[in-house]
KEKE-3310 file (N, C-alpha, C; in steps of 0.2 Angstrom, whole numbers, plus 5000, padded with zeros to 4 digits):
npx = (5707:5706:5696:5689:5684:5682:5671:5662:5661:5650:5638:5634:5634:5624:5611:5614:5607:5596:5590:5586:5591:5605:5599:5586:5589:5598:5586:5582:5587:5591:5599:5612:5610:5625:5633:5632:5637:5650:5653:5651:5662:5672:5676:5673:5668:5656:5643:5637:5626:5621:5626:5619:5602:5605:5605:5596:5585:5588:5591:5601:5618:5624:5638:5638:5638:5652:5662:5662:5655:5646:5637:5622:5620:5613:5602:5595:5593:5585:5574:5572:5565:5555:5549:5547:5541:5527:5511:5502:5496:5499:5515:5513:5508:5520:5527:5524:5525:5539:5540:5538:5548:5559:5562:5561:5575:5581:5581:5590)
npy = (5534:5544:5552:5543:5545:5560:5560:5551:5557:5569:5561:5557:5571:5577:5566:5569:5581:5579:5573:5558:5542:5531:5518:5522:5530:5521:5512:5520:5523:5510:5500:5489:5496:5493:5493:5508:5513:5511:5516:5527:5530:5528:5517:5508:5508:5517:5513:5517:5515:5516:5528:5539:5536:5540:5555:5556:5553:5562:5573:5583:5585:5575:5581:5588:5574:5568:5578:5587:5601:5613:5623:5630:5621:5615:5624:5619:5607:5609:5613:5602:5591:5597:5599:5583:5576:5584:5585:5583:5595:5603:5605:5613:5623:5627:5628:5639:5650:5649:5651:5666:5671:5667:5666:5683:5685:5681:5688:5701)
npz = (5550:5560:5552:5555:5568:5565:5560:5567:5578:5573:5568:5579:5588:5579:5584:5594:5595:5591:5599:5606:5608:5609:5604:5599:5589:5584:5578:5570:5558:5555:5560:5571:5588:5594:5587:5580:5592:5589:5577:5581:5591:5581:5577:5569:5550:5540:5527:5512:5510:5524:5527:5517:5524:5535:5532:5525:5535:5545:5538:5538:5528:5516:5516:5527:5536:5531:5530:5538:5533:5536:5530:5533:5534:5544:5547:5537:5537:5550:5546:5534:5547:5552:5540:5536:5546:5547:5541:5526:5525:5532:5529:5513:5518:5527:5514:5506:5514:5515:5504:5499:5505:5503:5485:5490:5493:5484:5475:5477)
capx = (5705:5704:5692:5680:5684:5676:5664:5656:5657:5646:5633:5633:5629:5617:5610:5609:5603:5589:5584:5586:5594:5607:5595:5582:5591:5598:5582:5577:5593:5591:5604:5610:5615:5630:5636:5627:5640:5657:5652:5650:5670:5677:5681:5669:5663:5647:5644:5636:5619:5619:5626:5609:5598:5607:5605:5589:5579:5590:5588:5607:5619:5632:5645:5641:5643:5657:5667:5659:5654:5641:5636:5617:5616:5610:5596:5590:5592:5579:5568:5569:5563:5547:5542:5545:5535:5522:5504:5505:5492:5502:5520:5511:5506:5525:5531:5518:5529:5546:5541:5542:5555:5567:5562:5566:5580:5585:5581:5594)
capy = (5532:5550:5554:5539:5548:5564:5557:5546:5564:5571:5556:5558:5575:5575:5562:5570:5587:5577:5572:5553:5537:5529:5513:5526:5533:5517:5508:5525:5523:5503:5493:5487:5499:5492:5494:5515:5514:5508:5521:5540:5532:5530:5512:5507:5515:5515:5511:5522:5515:5518:5538:5541:5533:5543:5559:5556:5552:5568:5580:5585:5584:5569:5585:5588:5573:5566:5584:5595:5609:5615:5630:5632:5611:5614:5628:5612:5599:5611:5613:5598:5589:5599:5599:5579:5577:5589:5582:5584:5601:5610:5604:5616:5629:5630:5629:5644:5654:5648:5653:5672:5673:5663:5674:5690:5685:5679:5695:5706)
capz = (5559:5562:5550:5556:5573:5569:5557:5571:5582:5568:5570:5587:5589:5577:5587:5602:5593:5591:5606:5603:5614:5603:5602:5597:5584:5579:5575:5566:5555:5554:5560:5578:5592:5596:5577:5581:5596:5586:5572:5586:5594:5576:5579:5562:5544:5538:5520:5510:5513:5527:5527:5515:5527:5541:5531:5523:5541:5550:5534:5538:5520:5518:5515:5533:5540:5531:5531:5542:5530:5537:5526:5531:5533:5551:5546:5531:5543:5558:5544:5531:5548:5553:5535:5537:5551:5545:5538:5518:5524:5532:5522:5510:5521:5526:5507:5504:5518:5514:5494:5496:5505:5497:5482:5491:5496:5477:5471:5481)
cpx = (5704:5701:5687:5678:5680:5670:5660:5652:5653:5641:5634:5630:5626:5614:5607:5605:5595:5581:5585:5594:5599:5601:5589:5586:5594:5594:5581:5580:5594:5599:5607:5614:5621:5634:5636:5634:5648:5657:5656:5657:5674:5682:5677:5668:5659:5645:5639:5628:5616:5619:5620:5605:5599:5604:5599:5582:5582:5591:5594:5615:5623:5637:5646:5643:5646:5664:5668:5657:5648:5636:5630:5614:5614:5604:5591:5589:5587:5572:5565:5566:5558:5545:5541:5540:5528:5518:5507:5501:5494:5511:5520:5512:5515:5529:5529:5519:5532:5547:5545:5548:5562:5567:5562:5571:5584:5586:5584:5599)
cpy = (5541:5555:5550:5544:5556:5563:5554:5554:5568:5571:5558:5567:5578:5571:5565:5576:5585:5573:5565:5548:5536:5520:5518:5527:5529:5513:5515:5524:5515:5501:5496:5496:5499:5493:5503:5518:5515:5516:5527:5535:5530:5525:5508:5510:5510:5516:5517:5525:5518:5525:5540:5538:5540:5551:5563:5557:5556:5572:5584:5582:5581:5573:5585:5584:5569:5571:5588:5598:5611:5622:5626:5624:5613:5618:5622:5607:5600:5610:5607:5591:5591:5599:5591:5574:5580:5586:5586:5594:5609:5608:5611:5621:5630:5630:5635:5650:5656:5653:5662:5674:5672:5666:5682:5689:5684:5687:5701:5704)
cpz = (5559:5559:5554:5563:5571:5567:5561:5579:5580:5569:5577:5590:5584:5579:5593:5601:5593:5596:5606:5608:5607:5600:5600:5591:5579:5574:5569:5558:5553:5556:5570:5583:5595:5590:5575:5585:5593:5580:5574:5588:5586:5575:5571:5555:5541:5529:5520:5509:5518:5531:5524:5519:5532:5536:5526:5530:5542:5546:5535:5531:5523:5516:5523:5537:5538:5532:5535:5538:5532:5536:5526:5531:5543:5552:5540:5534:5546:5550:5535:5539:5552:5547:5537:5542:5553:5540:5530:5520:5527:5532:5518:5512:5524:5521:5507:5510:5519:5507:5492:5497:5503:5491:5484:5491:5489:5475:5473:5479)
residu = (UNK:UNK:UNK:UNK:UNK:UNK:UNK:UNK:UNK:UNK:UNK:UNK:UNK:UNK:UNK:UNK:UNK:UNK:UNK:UNK:UNK:UNK:UNK:UNK:UNK:UNK:UNK:UNK:UNK:UNK:UNK:UNK:UNK:UNK:UNK:UNK:UNK:UNK:UNK:UNK:UNK:UNK:UNK:UNK:UNK:UNK:UNK:UNK:UNK:UNK:UNK:UNK:UNK:UNK:UNK:UNK:UNK:UNK:UNK:UNK:UNK:UNK:UNK:UNK:UNK:UNK:UNK:UNK:UNK:UNK:UNK:UNK:UNK:UNK:UNK:UNK:UNK:UNK:UNK:UNK:UNK:UNK:UNK:UNK:UNK:UNK:UNK:UNK:UNK:UNK:UNK:UNK:UNK:UNK:UNK:UNK:UNK:UNK:UNK:UNK:UNK:UNK:UNK:UNK:UNK:UNK:UNK:UNK)
# end
């Protein structure tokens, strides 16, 4: 029960960070807004499928959603959302900008 409450709080935080209403977020992840409300309160658990959809639609890792492991999760989520919401040309440009930075940091 305590885990469900913590998971629900993280899902609510994710939804709010995206500036989405409960109805908008529920539609995005293909569940009812009343079920989302129950998940956010910790009254109900979600399926693995719903967890995977939340992760893929928001860019937040399943580890973060389930366990609160936020190592790079916030930044990775932001980058994933930017790329996902961009055209292929813009996404490729983003990749070309980030790639040399990633190479430089791995060489250090």
